[in-house]
SEBA-971916 format. One record per residue (C-alpha): residue number from 0; chain; x, y, z. Coordinates in pm, 1 decimal. Each point is the difference from the previous one (the first is absolute). Layout:
seq=NUM, mol=A, px=X, py=Y, pz=Z
...
# end
This chain:
seq=0, mol=A, px=16684.1, py=16139.6, pz=14759.8
seq=1, mol=A, px=-25.5, py=-307.1, pz=-216.4
seq=2, mol=A, px=108.6, py=38.1, pz=-359.1
seq=3, mol=A, px=-301.1, py=80.1, pz=-213.8
seq=4, mol=A, px=-247.6, py=-31.0, pz=285.7
seq=5, mol=A, px=-109.6, py=148.8, pz=326.3
seq=6, mol=A, px=120.0, py=-145.9, pz=329.5
seq=7, mol=A, px=-230.4, py=1.4, pz=299.3
seq=8, mol=A, px=26.4, py=-133.6, pz=353.0
seq=9, mol=A, px=-180.0, py=-326.0, pz=72.1
seq=10, mol=A, px=-300.9, py=-5.2, pz=229.4
seq=11, mol=A, px=5.0, py=-203.2, pz=322.4
seq=12, mol=A, px=-214.0, py=-270.0, pz=-163.7
seq=13, mol=A, px=244.3, py=-28.0, pz=-287.5
seq=14, mol=A, px=296.1, py=-9.0, pz=237.5
seq=15, mol=A, px=-144.3, py=-297.8, pz=188.2
seq=16, mol=A, px=43.2, py=-215.8, pz=-312.5
seq=17, mol=A, px=309.8, py=183.4, pz=-121.9
seq=18, mol=A, px=315.7, py=-205.9, pz=-45.0
seq=19, mol=A, px=341.8, py=139.5, pz=-64.9
seq=20, mol=A, px=175.6, py=-163.8, pz=-290.8
seq=21, mol=A, px=305.5, py=-182.0, pz=130.6
seq=22, mol=A, px=-127.2, py=5.0, pz=358.1
seq=23, mol=A, px=91.3, py=-305.1, pz=207.9
seq=24, mol=A, px=-277.8, py=-245.3, pz=72.5
seq=25, mol=A, px=-44.1, py=-168.3, pz=338.0
seq=26, mol=A, px=127.4, py=-325.6, pz=-149.1
seq=27, mol=A, px=316.6, py=162.6, pz=-134.5
seq=28, mol=A, px=73.2, py=158.6, pz=338.8
seq=29, mol=A, px=-62.1, py=-331.1, pz=175.2
seq=30, mol=A, px=216.0, py=-200.8, pz=-242.9
seq=31, mol=A, px=285.8, py=243.7, pz=55.0
seq=32, mol=A, px=-22.2, py=-55.6, pz=377.5
seq=33, mol=A, px=-9.0, py=-377.5, pz=-51.7
seq=34, mol=A, px=302.4, py=14.7, pz=-231.6
seq=35, mol=A, px=204.0, py=181.9, pz=266.4
seq=36, mol=A, px=-89.4, py=-254.4, pz=270.0
seq=37, mol=A, px=49.6, py=-294.7, pz=-235.0
seq=38, mol=A, px=343.0, py=130.2, pz=-105.1
seq=39, mol=A, px=100.5, py=20.1, pz=366.0
seq=40, mol=A, px=-93.6, py=-365.9, pz=54.9
seq=41, mol=A, px=179.2, py=-99.7, pz=-320.0
seq=42, mol=A, px=320.3, py=172.2, pz=117.3
seq=43, mol=A, px=-20.9, py=-200.6, pz=322.0
seq=44, mol=A, px=-63.2, py=-321.8, pz=-202.0
seq=45, mol=A, px=-334.3, py=-61.9, pz=171.4
seq=46, mol=A, px=-337.5, py=-100.5, pz=-140.0
seq=47, mol=A, px=-269.5, py=263.5, pz=-53.7
seq=48, mol=A, px=-355.9, py=-86.0, pz=-96.2
seq=49, mol=A, px=-57.2, py=260.2, pz=-273.5
seq=50, mol=A, px=-289.6, py=-182.2, pz=-170.3
seq=51, mol=A, px=-202.1, py=-10.4, pz=323.9
seq=52, mol=A, px=64.4, py=371.3, pz=61.6
seq=53, mol=A, px=-136.6, py=84.8, pz=-342.9
seq=54, mol=A, px=-303.7, py=-224.5, pz=47.3
seq=55, mol=A, px=-79.5, py=153.3, pz=339.6
seq=56, mol=A, px=33.5, py=349.5, pz=-147.1
seq=57, mol=A, px=-236.0, py=-88.1, pz=-285.6
seq=58, mol=A, px=-251.1, py=-137.6, pz=251.8
seq=59, mol=A, px=13.5, py=320.1, pz=205.1
seq=60, mol=A, px=-42.3, py=215.4, pz=-309.9
seq=61, mol=A, px=-302.4, py=-207.3, pz=-105.1
seq=62, mol=A, px=-154.8, py=44.4, pz=345.3
seq=63, mol=A, px=58.0, py=376.3, pz=-5.7
seq=64, mol=A, px=-140.4, py=32.1, pz=-353.6
seq=65, mol=A, px=-313.6, py=-193.7, pz=96.0
seq=66, mol=A, px=-53.9, py=216.5, pz=308.0
seq=67, mol=A, px=65.0, py=321.5, pz=-194.1
seq=68, mol=A, px=-247.8, py=-104.5, pz=-266.5
seq=69, mol=A, px=-262.8, py=-79.1, pz=263.5
seq=70, mol=A, px=44.1, py=338.0, pz=168.0
seq=71, mol=A, px=42.1, py=228.5, pz=-301.3
seq=72, mol=A, px=-137.8, py=-194.2, pz=-295.1
seq=73, mol=A, px=343.5, py=-6.7, pz=-165.5
seq=74, mol=A, px=358.6, py=-74.9, pz=99.7
seq=75, mol=A, px=176.8, py=308.9, pz=128.7
seq=76, mol=A, px=373.4, py=2.5, pz=-64.4
seq=77, mol=A, px=64.0, py=181.4, pz=332.1
seq=78, mol=A, px=-134.7, py=-304.7, pz=184.2
seq=79, mol=A, px=236.4, py=-234.0, pz=-182.5
seq=80, mol=A, px=298.6, py=232.4, pz=41.7
seq=81, mol=A, px=-64.4, py=28.2, pz=374.2
seq=82, mol=A, px=68.7, py=-373.8, pz=40.7
seq=83, mol=A, px=280.3, py=-64.9, pz=249.1
seq=84, mol=A, px=181.3, py=-332.9, pz=-7.3
seq=85, mol=A, px=197.7, py=5.4, pz=322.3
seq=86, mol=A, px=225.5, py=-290.5, pz=84.6
seq=87, mol=A, px=164.6, py=-133.9, pz=-314.2
seq=88, mol=A, px=277.6, py=-171.7, pz=197.7
seq=89, mol=A, px=-241.0, py=-263.2, pz=133.0
seq=90, mol=A, px=0.7, py=-161.2, pz=-346.6
seq=91, mol=A, px=365.6, py=-88.8, pz=52.8
seq=92, mol=A, px=-60.0, py=-172.7, pz=333.8
seq=93, mol=A, px=165.7, py=-342.2, pz=8.9
seq=94, mol=A, px=-310.1, py=-165.0, pz=145.6
seq=95, mol=A, px=-185.5, py=64.2, pz=-328.9
seq=96, mol=A, px=224.1, py=-240.7, pz=-192.3
seq=97, mol=A, px=97.3, py=-363.1, pz=-21.5
seq=98, mol=A, px=319.6, py=-110.8, pz=-172.2
seq=99, mol=A, px=-83.7, py=-224.8, pz=-293.8
seq=100, mol=A, px=329.9, py=-31.8, pz=-182.8
seq=101, mol=A, px=364.2, py=79.1, pz=58.9
seq=102, mol=A, px=233.4, py=-32.6, pz=-297.4
seq=103, mol=A, px=371.1, py=70.1, pz=-25.8
seq=104, mol=A, px=110.2, py=258.9, pz=-256.4
seq=105, mol=A, px=329.8, py=-68.7, pz=-171.7
seq=106, mol=A, px=208.4, py=232.8, pz=-214.7
seq=107, mol=A, px=287.2, py=-85.6, pz=-233.7
seq=108, mol=A, px=333.0, py=168.6, pz=68.5
seq=109, mol=A, px=337.3, py=-35.5, pz=-170.0
seq=110, mol=A, px=292.0, py=-104.3, pz=223.7
seq=111, mol=A, px=340.5, py=-51.9, pz=-161.0
seq=112, mol=A, px=-160.4, py=-22.3, pz=-343.3
seq=113, mol=A, px=-246.9, py=-270.1, pz=107.2
seq=114, mol=A, px=-371.0, py=37.2, pz=51.1
seq=115, mol=A, px=-130.6, py=-87.0, pz=344.2
seq=116, mol=A, px=-339.7, py=29.7, pz=156.1
seq=117, mol=A, px=-32.4, py=181.8, pz=326.4
seq=118, mol=A, px=-297.3, py=32.3, pz=233.0
seq=119, mol=A, px=-114.1, py=362.2, pz=10.2
seq=120, mol=A, px=-317.4, py=-36.8, pz=200.1
seq=121, mol=A, px=-340.2, py=-159.6, pz=35.1
seq=122, mol=A, px=-338.5, py=71.0, pz=-149.7
seq=123, mol=A, px=-258.0, py=-52.1, pz=270.2
seq=124, mol=A, px=-360.7, py=-34.3, pz=-114.6
seq=125, mol=A, px=-271.2, py=96.7, pz=244.2
seq=126, mol=A, px=-378.0, py=-43.2, pz=-20.3
seq=127, mol=A, px=-234.3, py=242.6, pz=173.4
seq=128, mol=A, px=-332.4, py=-94.2, pz=158.0
seq=129, mol=A, px=-185.8, py=82.9, pz=-323.4
seq=130, mol=A, px=231.3, py=-219.0, pz=-207.6
seq=131, mol=A, px=221.4, py=262.7, pz=-166.3
seq=132, mol=A, px=351.8, py=-123.3, pz=-63.6
seq=133, mol=A, px=281.1, py=243.1, pz=77.6
seq=134, mol=A, px=359.2, py=-87.1, pz=-89.2
seq=135, mol=A, px=285.8, py=179.9, pz=172.8
seq=136, mol=A, px=368.0, py=-21.0, pz=-84.0
seq=137, mol=A, px=212.7, py=-18.2, pz=314.1
seq=138, mol=A, px=381.9, py=27.6, pz=-29.7
seq=139, mol=A, px=199.1, py=-281.0, pz=164.0
seq=140, mol=A, px=125.9, py=211.0, pz=292.4
seq=141, mol=A, px=-347.5, py=123.9, pz=89.4
seq=142, mol=A, px=-148.9, py=-347.0, pz=-50.6
seq=143, mol=A, px=243.6, py=-161.3, pz=241.3
seq=144, mol=A, px=-59.5, py=273.6, pz=254.4
seq=145, mol=A, px=-379.1, py=-18.7, pz=-22.6
seq=146, mol=A, px=-79.3, py=-367.7, pz=-54.1
seq=147, mol=A, px=287.6, py=-178.6, pz=175.4
seq=148, mol=A, px=-74.5, py=187.1, pz=325.0
seq=149, mol=A, px=-363.7, py=-112.9, pz=-21.2
seq=150, mol=A, px=110.1, py=-361.6, pz=-47.6
seq=151, mol=A, px=231.3, py=24.2, pz=302.6
seq=152, mol=A, px=-284.8, py=145.7, pz=210.7
seq=153, mol=A, px=-230.5, py=-285.1, pz=-106.5
seq=154, mol=A, px=263.2, py=-260.3, pz=91.5
seq=155, mol=A, px=51.2, py=160.4, pz=343.2
seq=156, mol=A, px=-374.7, py=-5.8, pz=63.8
seq=157, mol=A, px=-19.9, py=-366.8, pz=-105.1
seq=158, mol=A, px=290.4, py=-101.4, pz=227.3
seq=159, mol=A, px=-153.5, py=189.5, pz=294.2
seq=160, mol=A, px=-330.4, py=-181.8, pz=-52.5
seq=161, mol=A, px=183.6, py=-335.4, pz=-2.5
seq=162, mol=A, px=185.1, py=92.1, pz=321.7
seq=163, mol=A, px=-324.9, py=99.6, pz=171.7
seq=164, mol=A, px=-152.4, py=-341.8, pz=-71.5
# end
């Protein structure tokens, strides 16, 4: 019973357009999934192409809305909510990015009452295929592990090619 009025159950036609106040939209559910995956990549100090994920999601929603409107004459929310966006990890694939910039991050520490700068890591800037820039802070230990090994591998490949000639 509603205060001062009569409460009745909604008909099936009314329920088709019925929205619960505070109910999660498809975009909110999707953004929560993206945030979890993006946080995982951030913890590992790796690039993740969040802008492209959001653009691809918006494109899929537009396609579903167009198709729903063609079929039913209006956009049904069930059609949009049924959207499944499967593999979010592919947007963190290293082949999607090129390294554009690599800058050293310094921090000031006090040693014996004197200020000294100390290298704490690197900020690596990547560019995806669509042109989005993604900057990732990589601590010094992880940077040396990740990028110095790649340089050693490249040098070994170059020396093997020279030996084969």
